[in-house]
Each structure stands twice: as structure tokens, then as C-alpha cells.
All heavy atoms as a GROMACS GRO file, in nm:
protein
  517
    1LEU      N    1  -8.034  10.625  15.832
    1LEU     CA    2  -7.939  10.652  15.938
    1LEU      C    3  -8.006  10.631  16.073
    1LEU      O    4  -8.109  10.691  16.100
    1LEU     CB    5  -7.890  10.796  15.929
    1LEU     CG    6  -7.818  10.838  15.801
    1LEU    CD1    7  -7.800  10.989  15.799
    1LEU    CD2    8  -7.687  10.770  15.789
    2PRO      N    9  -7.946  10.553  16.160
    2PRO     CA   10  -8.006  10.532  16.292
    2PRO      C   11  -8.011  10.663  16.370
    2PRO      O   12  -7.909  10.726  16.394
    2PRO     CB   13  -7.915  10.431  16.359
    2PRO     CG   14  -7.831  10.372  16.250
    2PRO     CD   15  -7.829  10.470  16.139
    3GLY      N   16  -8.129  10.703  16.407
    3GLY     CA   17  -8.144  10.825  16.486
    3GLY      C   18  -8.121  10.953  16.409
    3GLY      O   19  -8.135  11.061  16.463
    4GLY      N   20  -8.083  10.940  16.282
    4GLY     CA   21  -8.056  11.059  16.201
    4GLY      C   22  -8.183  11.116  16.141
    4GLY      O   23  -8.285  11.049  16.131
    5GLY      N   24  -8.176  11.240  16.105
    5GLY     CA   25  -8.294  11.307  16.049
    5GLY      C   26  -8.309  11.285  15.901
    5GLY      O   27  -8.412  11.243  15.853
    6GLY      N   28  -8.206  11.310  15.828
    6GLY     CA   29  -8.216  11.301  15.684
    6GLY      C   30  -8.206  11.437  15.619
    6GLY      O   31  -8.189  11.539  15.686
    7THR      N   32  -8.219  11.440  15.491
    7THR     CA   33  -8.208  11.563  15.414
    7THR      C   34  -8.324  11.571  15.317
    7THR      O   35  -8.355  11.474  15.248
    7THR     CB   36  -8.076  11.564  15.334
    7THR    OG1   37  -7.967  11.550  15.424
    7THR    CG2   38  -8.061  11.692  15.255
    8TRP      N   39  -8.389  11.686  15.315
    8TRP     CA   40  -8.495  11.711  15.218
    8TRP      C   41  -8.430  11.759  15.089
    8TRP      O   42  -8.346  11.848  15.090
    8TRP     CB   43  -8.591  11.818  15.268
    8TRP     CG   44  -8.683  11.768  15.374
    8TRP    CD1   45  -8.664  11.775  15.508
    8TRP    CD2   46  -8.806  11.699  15.355
    8TRP    NE1   47  -8.768  11.717  15.575
    8TRP    CE2   48  -8.859  11.669  15.482
    8TRP    CE3   49  -8.878  11.661  15.244
    8TRP    CZ2   50  -8.978  11.603  15.500
    8TRP    CZ3   51  -8.999  11.595  15.262
    8TRP    CH2   52  -9.047  11.567  15.389
    9ILE      N   53  -8.470  11.698  14.980
    9ILE     CA   54  -8.421  11.739  14.849
    9ILE      C   55  -8.541  11.778  14.765
    9ILE      O   56  -8.635  11.702  14.751
    9ILE     CB   57  -8.342  11.626  14.780
    9ILE    CG1   58  -8.221  11.589  14.864
    9ILE    CG2   59  -8.303  11.668  14.639
    9ILE    CD1   60  -8.143  11.472  14.811
   10ARG      N   61  -8.539  11.897  14.713
   10ARG     CA   62  -8.646  11.942  14.625
   10ARG      C   63  -8.596  11.937  14.482
   10ARG      O   64  -8.488  11.984  14.451
   10ARG     CB   65  -8.688  12.084  14.659
   10ARG     CG   66  -8.753  12.093  14.795
   10ARG     CD   67  -8.800  12.235  14.821
   10ARG     NE   68  -8.850  12.247  14.955
   10ARG     CZ   69  -8.979  12.249  14.985
   10ARG    NH1   70  -9.069  12.242  14.891
   10ARG    NH2   71  -9.018  12.259  15.111
   11ASP      N   72  -8.677  11.878  14.399
   11ASP     CA   73  -8.644  11.879  14.257
   11ASP      C   74  -8.771  11.916  14.180
   11ASP      O   75  -8.880  11.914  14.233
   11ASP     CB   76  -8.586  11.746  14.210
   11ASP     CG   77  -8.680  11.629  14.231
   11ASP    OD1   78  -8.789  11.648  14.286
   11ASP    OD2   79  -8.643  11.518  14.192
   12THR      N   80  -8.750  11.950  14.058
   12THR     CA   81  -8.864  11.990  13.977
   12THR      C   82  -8.913  11.870  13.896
   12THR      O   83  -8.836  11.781  13.861
   12THR     CB   84  -8.828  12.104  13.881
   12THR    OG1   85  -8.718  12.062  13.800
   12THR    CG2   86  -8.790  12.228  13.958
   13CYS      N   87  -9.038  11.868  13.872
   13CYS     CA   88  -9.099  11.764  13.789
   13CYS      C   89  -9.138  11.825  13.656
   13CYS      O   90  -9.178  11.941  13.649
   13CYS     CB   91  -9.223  11.708  13.857
   13CYS     SG   92  -9.189  11.621  14.010
   14ALA      N   93  -9.126  11.745  13.555
   14ALA     CA   94  -9.169  11.789  13.423
   14ALA      C   95  -9.257  11.679  13.363
   14ALA      O   96  -9.224  11.561  13.372
   14ALA     CB   97  -9.049  11.814  13.333
   15MET      N   98  -9.368  11.718  13.308
   15MET     CA   99  -9.458  11.623  13.246
   15MET      C  100  -9.394  11.566  13.120
   15MET      O  101  -9.337  11.640  13.040
   15MET     CB  102  -9.590  11.691  13.212
   15MET     CG  103  -9.694  11.598  13.158
   15MET     SD  104  -9.842  11.689  13.113
   15MET     CE  105  -9.949  11.634  13.241
   16LEU      N  106  -9.400  11.434  13.108
   16LEU     CA  107  -9.347  11.370  12.988
   16LEU      C  108  -9.443  11.394  12.872
   16LEU      O  109  -9.564  11.402  12.891
   16LEU     CB  110  -9.335  11.219  13.009
   16LEU     CG  111  -9.231  11.170  13.108
   16LEU    CD1  112  -9.245  11.018  13.125
   16LEU    CD2  113  -9.092  11.204  13.060
   17PRO      N  114  -9.388  11.401  12.752
   17PRO     CA  115  -9.476  11.405  12.636
   17PRO      C  116  -9.562  11.277  12.633
   17PRO      O  117  -9.516  11.170  12.675
   17PRO     CB  118  -9.381  11.408  12.516
   17PRO     CG  119  -9.250  11.454  12.573
   17PRO     CD  120  -9.248  11.407  12.715
   18GLN      N  121  -9.684  11.288  12.584
   18GLN     CA  122  -9.776  11.175  12.585
   18GLN      C  123  -9.718  11.052  12.517
   18GLN      O  124  -9.733  10.940  12.565
   18GLN     CB  125  -9.909  11.214  12.519
   18GLN     CG  126 -10.017  11.108  12.536
   18GLN     CD  127 -10.058  11.089  12.681
   18GLN    OE1  128 -10.054  11.179  12.761
   18GLN    NE2  129 -10.099  10.969  12.715
   19ALA      N  130  -9.651  11.069  12.406
   19ALA     CA  131  -9.593  10.955  12.334
   19ALA      C  132  -9.491  10.882  12.419
   19ALA      O  133  -9.486  10.758  12.419
   19ALA     CB  134  -9.530  11.002  12.203
   20GLU      N  135  -9.410  10.955  12.494
   20GLU     CA  136  -9.310  10.891  12.580
   20GLU      C  137  -9.377  10.819  12.696
   20GLU      O  138  -9.335  10.709  12.734
   20GLU     CB  139  -9.209  10.993  12.632
   20GLU     CG  140  -9.095  10.926  12.707
   20GLU     CD  141  -8.982  11.022  12.743
   20GLU    OE1  142  -8.977  11.134  12.690
   20GLU    OE2  143  -8.900  10.983  12.825
   21THR      N  144  -9.481  10.879  12.751
   21THR     CA  145  -9.555  10.813  12.857
   21THR      C  146  -9.612  10.680  12.807
   21THR      O  147  -9.600  10.577  12.875
   21THR     CB  148  -9.670  10.903  12.906
   21THR    OG1  149  -9.614  11.024  12.958
   21THR    CG2  150  -9.752  10.836  13.013
   22CYS      N  151  -9.671  10.681  12.690
   22CYS     CA  152  -9.727  10.560  12.633
   22CYS      C  153  -9.619  10.455  12.607
   22CYS      O  154  -9.638  10.336  12.634
   22CYS     CB  155  -9.804  10.592  12.505
   22CYS     SG  156  -9.949  10.697  12.534
   23ASP      N  157  -9.504  10.499  12.557
   23ASP     CA  158  -9.393  10.406  12.534
   23ASP      C  159  -9.346  10.343  12.664
   23ASP      O  160  -9.319  10.223  12.669
   23ASP     CB  161  -9.275  10.478  12.467
   23ASP     CG  162  -9.301  10.511  12.322
   23ASP    OD1  163  -9.396  10.454  12.262
   23ASP    OD2  164  -9.226  10.595  12.267
   24ARG      N  165  -9.338  10.421  12.770
   24ARG     CA  166  -9.295  10.367  12.900
   24ARG      C  167  -9.397  10.269  12.956
   24ARG      O  168  -9.360  10.168  13.016
   24ARG     CB  169  -9.270  10.480  12.999
   24ARG     CG  170  -9.144  10.558  12.966
   24ARG     CD  171  -9.116  10.664  13.069
   24ARG     NE  172  -9.002  10.745  13.030
   24ARG     CZ  173  -8.921  10.802  13.115
   24ARG    NH1  174  -8.939  10.789  13.245
   24ARG    NH2  175  -8.820  10.875  13.073
   25LEU      N  176  -9.525  10.297  12.937
   25LEU     CA  177  -9.628  10.202  12.980
   25LEU      C  178  -9.616  10.071  12.904
   25LEU      O  179  -9.625   9.962  12.963
   25LEU     CB  180  -9.767  10.262  12.960
   25LEU     CG  181  -9.808  10.372  13.057
   25LEU    CD1  182  -9.934  10.442  13.007
   25LEU    CD2  183  -9.828  10.317  13.197
   26ARG      N  184  -9.593  10.079  12.774
   26ARG     CA  185  -9.577   9.956  12.694
   26ARG      C  186  -9.451   9.880  12.737
   26ARG      O  187  -9.452   9.756  12.743
   26ARG     CB  188  -9.572   9.991  12.546
   26ARG     CG  189  -9.707  10.035  12.493
   26ARG     CD  190  -9.705  10.061  12.342
   26ARG     NE  191  -9.834  10.112  12.300
   26ARG     CZ  192  -9.861  10.240  12.275
   26ARG    NH1  193  -9.766  10.332  12.286
   26ARG    NH2  194  -9.982  10.277  12.239
   27ASP      N  195  -9.342   9.952  12.766
   27ASP     CA  196  -9.220   9.887  12.815
   27ASP      C  197  -9.246   9.813  12.946
   27ASP      O  198  -9.201   9.701  12.965
   27ASP     CB  199  -9.108   9.990  12.836
   27ASP     CG  200  -9.052  10.046  12.707
   27ASP    OD1  201  -9.078   9.988  12.599
   27ASP    OD2  202  -8.980  10.148  12.715
   28ARG      N  203  -9.319   9.878  13.037
   28ARG     CA  204  -9.349   9.815  13.166
   28ARG      C  205  -9.436   9.692  13.146
   28ARG      O  206  -9.416   9.590  13.211
   28ARG     CB  207  -9.415   9.916  13.261
   28ARG     CG  208  -9.454   9.856  13.394
   28ARG     CD  209  -9.335   9.801  13.470
   28ARG     NE  210  -9.381   9.731  13.589
   28ARG     CZ  211  -9.317   9.631  13.646
   28ARG    NH1  212  -9.203   9.589  13.597
   28ARG    NH2  213  -9.367   9.572  13.752
   29ARG      N  214  -9.533   9.701  13.055
   29ARG     CA  215  -9.618   9.585  13.029
   29ARG      C  216  -9.537   9.468  12.975
   29ARG      O  217  -9.559   9.353  13.013
   29ARG     CB  218  -9.729   9.623  12.932
   29ARG     CG  219  -9.833   9.512  12.920
   29ARG     CD  220  -9.944   9.548  12.828
   29ARG     NE  221  -9.890   9.582  12.698
   29ARG     CZ  222  -9.960   9.636  12.600
   29ARG    NH1  223 -10.086   9.664  12.617
   29ARG    NH2  224  -9.904   9.663  12.486
   30ARG      N  225  -9.439   9.494  12.888
   30ARG     CA  226  -9.352   9.388  12.838
   30ARG      C  227  -9.270   9.328  12.952
   30ARG      O  228  -9.252   9.206  12.959
   30ARG     CB  229  -9.259   9.441  12.728
   30ARG     CG  230  -9.324   9.442  12.592
   30ARG     CD  231  -9.223   9.470  12.481
   30ARG     NE  232  -9.171   9.606  12.484
   30ARG     CZ  233  -9.233   9.713  12.435
   30ARG    NH1  234  -9.349   9.700  12.378
   30ARG    NH2  235  -9.178   9.831  12.442
   31ALA      N  236  -9.220   9.412  13.042
   31ALA     CA  237  -9.143   9.364  13.156
   31ALA      C  238  -9.229   9.276  13.247
   31ALA      O  239  -9.182   9.174  13.300
   31ALA     CB  240  -9.084   9.481  13.236
   32ILE      N  241  -9.354   9.314  13.265
   32ILE     CA  242  -9.446   9.233  13.345
   32ILE      C  243  -9.463   9.096  13.279
   32ILE      O  244  -9.460   8.993  13.347
   32ILE     CB  245  -9.582   9.303  13.361
   32ILE    CG1  246  -9.568   9.422  13.455
   32ILE    CG2  247  -9.688   9.206  13.412
   32ILE    CD1  248  -9.690   9.512  13.460
   33GLY      N  249  -9.480   9.095  13.148
   33GLY     CA  250  -9.496   8.968  13.076
   33GLY      C  251  -9.375   8.877  13.093
   33GLY      O  252  -9.389   8.756  13.113
   34THR      N  253  -9.257   8.934  13.090
   34THR     CA  254  -9.134   8.858  13.109
   34THR      C  255  -9.127   8.803  13.251
   34THR      O  256  -9.096   8.686  13.273
   34THR     CB  257  -9.011   8.946  13.079
   34THR    OG1  258  -9.020   8.991  12.943
   34THR    CG2  259  -8.882   8.870  13.100
   35ARG      N  260  -9.156   8.887  13.348
   35ARG     CA  261  -9.151   8.848  13.489
   35ARG      C  262  -9.258   8.744  13.522
   35ARG      O  263  -9.236   8.653  13.600
   35ARG     CB  264  -9.166   8.970  13.578
   35ARG     CG  265  -9.167   8.941  13.725
   35ARG     CD  266  -9.032   8.890  13.772
   35ARG     NE  267  -9.046   8.830  13.903
   35ARG     CZ  268  -8.991   8.716  13.940
   35ARG    NH1  269  -8.911   8.652  13.856
   35ARG    NH2  270  -9.010   8.666  14.059
   36PHE      N  271  -9.374   8.757  13.461
   36PHE     CA  272  -9.487   8.670  13.489
   36PHE      C  273  -9.451   8.523  13.468
   36PHE      O  274  -9.493   8.436  13.544
   36PHE     CB  275  -9.604   8.709  13.398
   36PHE     CG  276  -9.734   8.644  13.434
   36PHE    CD1  277  -9.816   8.700  13.530
   36PHE    CD2  278  -9.774   8.527  13.371
   36PHE    CE1  279  -9.936   8.640  13.564
   36PHE    CE2  280  -9.894   8.468  13.404
   36PHE     CZ  281  -9.975   8.524  13.501
   37PHE      N  282  -9.371   8.497  13.367
   37PHE     CA  283  -9.333   8.359  13.332
   37PHE      C  284  -9.269   8.287  13.451
   37PHE      O  285  -9.294   8.168  13.474
   37PHE     CB  286  -9.237   8.361  13.212
   37PHE     CG  287  -9.194   8.225  13.168
   37PHE    CD1  288  -9.281   8.143  13.097
   37PHE    CD2  289  -9.068   8.178  13.196
   37PHE    CE1  290  -9.243   8.017  13.056
   37PHE    CE2  291  -9.028   8.052  13.155
   37PHE     CZ  292  -9.116   7.972  13.085
   38ASN      N  293  -9.186   8.356  13.528
   38ASN     CA  294  -9.114   8.294  13.640
   38ASN      C  295  -9.172   8.325  13.777
   38ASN      O  296  -9.119   8.280  13.878
   38ASN     CB  297  -8.967   8.339  13.639
   38ASN     CG  298  -8.893   8.284  13.519
   38ASN    OD1  299  -8.906   8.168  13.484
   38ASN    ND2  300  -8.816   8.370  13.453
   39ALA      N  301  -9.279   8.399  13.782
   39ALA     CA  302  -9.334   8.444  13.910
   39ALA      C  303  -9.415   8.334  13.979
   39ALA      O  304  -9.475   8.249  13.914
   39ALA     CB  305  -9.422   8.566  13.889
   40GLN      N  306  -9.417   8.340  14.112
   40GLN     CA  307  -9.505   8.255  14.191
   40GLN      C  308  -9.648   8.308  14.178
   40GLN      O  309  -9.669   8.422  14.140
   40GLN     CB  310  -9.461   8.257  14.338
   40GLN     CG  311  -9.322   8.202  14.362
   40GLN     CD  312  -9.312   8.054  14.333
   40GLN    OE1  313  -9.404   7.978  14.361
   40GLN    NE2  314  -9.202   8.012  14.273
   41GLU      N  315  -9.746   8.226  14.214
   41GLU     CA  316  -9.886   8.263  14.194
   41GLU      C  317  -9.924   8.393  14.265
   41GLU      O  318  -9.995   8.476  14.209
   41GLU     CB  319  -9.979   8.150  14.240
   41GLU     CG  320 -10.122   8.169  14.195
   41GLU     CD  321 -10.138   8.179  14.044
   41GLU    OE1  322 -10.066   8.112  13.968
   41GLU    OE2  323 -10.225   8.258  14.001
   42LYS      N  324  -9.874   8.413  14.385
   42LYS     CA  325  -9.908   8.536  14.459
   42LYS      C  326  -9.855   8.660  14.385
   42LYS      O  327  -9.924   8.761  14.375
   42LYS     CB  328  -9.850   8.529  14.601
   42LYS     CG  329  -9.905   8.632  14.693
   42LYS     CD  330  -9.866   8.601  14.836
   42LYS     CE  331  -9.948   8.688  14.929
   42LYS     NZ  332  -9.938   8.647  15.066
   43GLU      N  333  -9.732   8.651  14.335
   43GLU     CA  334  -9.676   8.763  14.259
   43GLU      C  335  -9.752   8.781  14.128
   43GLU      O  336  -9.773   8.894  14.082
   43GLU     CB  337  -9.527   8.743  14.233
   43GLU     CG  338  -9.464   8.861  14.163
   43GLU     CD  339  -9.316   8.844  14.130
   43GLU    OE1  340  -9.258   8.737  14.158
   43GLU    OE2  341  -9.260   8.938  14.074
   44ARG      N  342  -9.793   8.672  14.068
   44ARG     CA  343  -9.870   8.681  13.944
   44ARG      C  344  -9.998   8.760  13.963
   44ARG      O  345 -10.039   8.835  13.875
   44ARG     CB  346  -9.902   8.542  13.889
   44ARG     CG  347  -9.783   8.475  13.826
   44ARG     CD  348  -9.819   8.340  13.769
   44ARG     NE  349  -9.703   8.283  13.703
   44ARG     CZ  350  -9.708   8.179  13.624
   44ARG    NH1  351  -9.823   8.118  13.600
   44ARG    NH2  352  -9.598   8.133  13.568
   45ASP      N  353 -10.062   8.742  14.078
   45ASP     CA  354 -10.184   8.820  14.107
   45ASP      C  355 -10.155   8.969  14.106
   45ASP      O  356 -10.231   9.048  14.050
   45ASP     CB  357 -10.243   8.779  14.242
   45ASP     CG  358 -10.302   8.638  14.241
   45ASP    OD1  359 -10.331   8.585  14.131
   45ASP    OD2  360 -10.319   8.580  14.350
   46VAL      N  361 -10.043   9.009  14.166
   46VAL     CA  362 -10.004   9.150  14.170
   46VAL      C  363  -9.972   9.199  14.029
   46VAL      O  364 -10.012   9.308  13.989
   46VAL     CB  365  -9.882   9.170  14.265
   46VAL    CG1  366  -9.828   9.311  14.255
   46VAL    CG2  367  -9.920   9.135  14.408
   47LEU      N  368  -9.901   9.118  13.953
   47LEU     CA  369  -9.865   9.155  13.816
   47LEU      C  370  -9.990   9.168  13.728
   47LEU      O  371  -9.997   9.258  13.644
   47LEU     CB  372  -9.768   9.052  13.757
   47LEU     CG  373  -9.629   9.048  13.822
   47LEU    CD1  374  -9.550   8.929  13.768
   47LEU    CD2  375  -9.554   9.177  13.804
   48ARG      N  376 -10.087   9.080  13.747
   48ARG     CA  377 -10.212   9.088  13.670
   48ARG      C  378 -10.283   9.221  13.696
   48ARG      O  379 -10.333   9.285  13.604
   48ARG     CB  380 -10.305   8.974  13.708
   48ARG     CG  381 -10.275   8.844  13.642
   48ARG     CD  382 -10.384   8.739  13.673
   48ARG     NE  383 -10.336   8.608  13.638
   48ARG     CZ  384 -10.290   8.517  13.725
   48ARG    NH1  385 -10.289   8.543  13.854
   48ARG    NH2  386 -10.247   8.400  13.683
   49LEU      N  387 -10.288   9.262  13.823
   49LEU     CA  388 -10.352   9.389  13.858
   49LEU      C  389 -10.280   9.506  13.793
   49LEU      O  390 -10.344   9.598  13.738
   49LEU     CB  391 -10.355   9.408  14.009
   49LEU     CG  392 -10.452   9.319  14.085
   49LEU    CD1  393 -10.433   9.338  14.236
   49LEU    CD2  394 -10.595   9.350  14.046
   50GLU      N  395 -10.147   9.505  13.800
   50GLU     CA  396 -10.071   9.615  13.739
   50GLU      C  397 -10.091   9.616  13.587
   50GLU      O  398 -10.111   9.722  13.528
   50GLU     CB  399  -9.923   9.604  13.773
   50GLU     CG  400  -9.843   9.721  13.721
   50GLU     CD  401  -9.695   9.716  13.754
   50GLU    OE1  402  -9.650   9.624  13.824
   50GLU    OE2  403  -9.623   9.806  13.706
   51GLU      N  404 -10.089   9.499  13.526
   51GLU     CA  405 -10.108   9.493  13.381
   51GLU      C  406 -10.247   9.543  13.343
   51GLU      O  407 -10.263   9.614  13.242
   51GLU     CB  408 -10.087   9.351  13.330
   51GLU     CG  409 -10.098   9.342  13.178
   51GLU     CD  410 -10.072   9.203  13.126
   51GLU    OE1  411 -10.105   9.104  13.195
   51GLU    OE2  412 -10.022   9.193  13.013
   52ARG      N  413 -10.348   9.508  13.420
   52ARG     CA  414 -10.483   9.555  13.393
   52ARG      C  415 -10.490   9.707  13.397
   52ARG      O  416 -10.551   9.771  13.312
   52ARG     CB  417 -10.580   9.494  13.494
   52ARG     CG  418 -10.725   9.522  13.461
   52ARG     CD  419 -10.822   9.458  13.559
   52ARG     NE  420 -10.788   9.319  13.587
   52ARG     CZ  421 -10.805   9.260  13.705
   52ARG    NH1  422 -10.856   9.326  13.806
   52ARG    NH2  423 -10.773   9.135  13.722
   53ALA      N  424 -10.424   9.767  13.497
   53ALA     CA  425 -10.422   9.913  13.508
   53ALA      C  426 -10.347   9.976  13.390
   53ALA      O  427 -10.391  10.077  13.335
   53ALA     CB  428 -10.358   9.956  13.640
   54ILE      N  429 -10.237   9.916  13.350
   54ILE     CA  430 -10.161   9.967  13.235
   54ILE      C  431 -10.245   9.957  13.109
   54ILE      O  432 -10.251  10.052  13.030
   54ILE     CB  433 -10.027   9.891  13.220
   54ILE    CG1  434  -9.932   9.932  13.331
   54ILE    CG2  435  -9.966   9.916  13.082
   54ILE    CD1  436  -9.806   9.848  13.338
   55ASN      N  437 -10.312   9.845  13.089
   55ASN     CA  438 -10.397   9.829  12.970
   55ASN      C  439 -10.507   9.934  12.967
   55ASN      O  440 -10.537   9.988  12.860
   55ASN     CB  441 -10.455   9.688  12.964
   55ASN     CG  442 -10.351   9.585  12.925
   55ASN    OD1  443 -10.249   9.616  12.864
   55ASN    ND2  444 -10.376   9.461  12.962
   56ALA      N  445 -10.565   9.963  13.081
   56ALA     CA  446 -10.669  10.066  13.086
   56ALA      C  447 -10.613  10.203  13.049
   56ALA      O  448 -10.676  10.278  12.973
   56ALA     CB  449 -10.733  10.070  13.225
   57ARG      N  450 -10.495  10.234  13.099
   57ARG     CA  451 -10.432  10.363  13.065
   57ARG      C  452 -10.400  10.369  12.916
   57ARG      O  453 -10.420  10.471  12.851
   57ARG     CB  454 -10.302  10.384  13.144
   57ARG     CG  455 -10.324  10.405  13.288
   57ARG     CD  456 -10.281  10.536  13.349
   57ARG     NE  457 -10.219  10.639  13.272
   57ARG     CZ  458 -10.099  10.689  13.297
   57ARG    NH1  459 -10.024  10.643  13.394
   57ARG    NH2  460 -10.052  10.788  13.224
   58LEU      N  461 -10.348  10.259  12.862
   58LEU     CA  462 -10.317  10.257  12.719
   58LEU      C  463 -10.444  10.275  12.636
   58LEU      O  464 -10.444  10.349  12.537
   58LEU     CB  465 -10.245  10.127  12.681
   58LEU     CG  466 -10.102  10.114  12.732
   58LEU    CD1  467 -10.050   9.971  12.709
   58LEU    CD2  468 -10.010  10.214  12.665
   59ASP      N  469 -10.551  10.209  12.677
   59ASP     CA  470 -10.678  10.223  12.604
   59ASP      C  471 -10.733  10.364  12.614
   59ASP      O  472 -10.781  10.420  12.515
   59ASP     CB  473 -10.781  10.123  12.657
   59ASP     CG  474 -10.750   9.980  12.620
   59ASP    OD1  475 -10.669   9.957  12.527
   59ASP    OD2  476 -10.808   9.889  12.683
   60ASN      N  477 -10.727  10.423  12.732
   60ASN     CA  478 -10.786  10.556  12.755
   60ASN      C  479 -10.698  10.671  12.707
   60ASN      O  480 -10.750  10.770  12.656
   60ASN     CB  481 -10.816  10.576  12.903
   60ASN     CG  482 -10.928  10.489  12.952
   60ASN    OD1  483 -11.019  10.455  12.877
   60ASN    ND2  484 -10.921  10.449  13.078
   61ASP      N  485 -10.568  10.659  12.725
   61ASP     CA  486 -10.479  10.774  12.704
   61ASP      C  487 -10.388  10.760  12.580
   61ASP      O  488 -10.326  10.858  12.541
   61ASP     CB  489 -10.389  10.795  12.826
   61ASP     CG  490 -10.468  10.818  12.954
   61ASP    OD1  491 -10.585  10.859  12.945
   61ASP    OD2  492 -10.411  10.796  13.063
   62CYS      N  493 -10.378  10.638  12.526
   62CYS     CA  494 -10.279  10.617  12.421
   62CYS      C  495 -10.339  10.560  12.292
   62CYS      O  496 -10.266  10.510  12.207
   62CYS     CB  497 -10.170  10.522  12.472
   62CYS     SG  498 -10.081  10.585  12.617
   63GLY      N  499 -10.468  10.564  12.282
   63GLY     CA  500 -10.530  10.517  12.159
   63GLY      C  501 -10.529  10.367  12.142
   63GLY      O  502 -10.535  10.316  12.030
   64GLY      N  503 -10.516  10.293  12.249
   64GLY     CA  504 -10.518  10.147  12.244
   64GLY      C  505 -10.385  10.088  12.281
   64GLY      O  506 -10.288  10.157  12.311
   65ARG      N  507 -10.382   9.960  12.275
   65ARG     CA  508 -10.264   9.886  12.320
   65ARG      C  509 -10.168   9.869  12.207
   65ARG      O  510 -10.059   9.839  12.212
   65ARG     CB  511 -10.306   9.748  12.374
   65ARG     CG  512 -10.398   9.763  12.491
   65ARG     CD  513 -10.448   9.632  12.534
   65ARG     NE  514 -10.574   9.654  12.603
   65ARG     CZ  515 -10.640   9.564  12.667
   65ARG    NH1  516 -10.596   9.442  12.673
   65ARG    NH2  517 -10.751   9.590  12.726
   0.00000   0.00000   0.00000
């Protein structure tokens, strides 16, 4: 809103079960793979970094890829 303040909204967060977190990471990695096919080189660099981080989380927190 131009010149407007906005509204603060408080909500509660709940930790996802580990299995669901791992499933969401795998889903995101698949989406990156799909997007990578059509991405320009600059976007591919960003996608590679995100995929590397996801792979590390899967290896460390989810028992592998």
C-alpha cells in the first residue's frame, strides 16, 4: 500500500516430522531438476547451489538421497 503501514500477523509455527521434511526436500530437488532443463545458464548456477544444499541436508538429516 502506498504510504500505508500494513498489518502484523502472528501465527504459530510447528516443526514438521522429519520424514515429511525429507519428502519436501526431495520434492524440491525434483522440481529443480525439471526447471534446470529449461533454465538459462545464470539461473542454472542458482539452481545448482540450491540442489547442492538440498543434497547435503538429505545426506546429513535424511539418511541419504
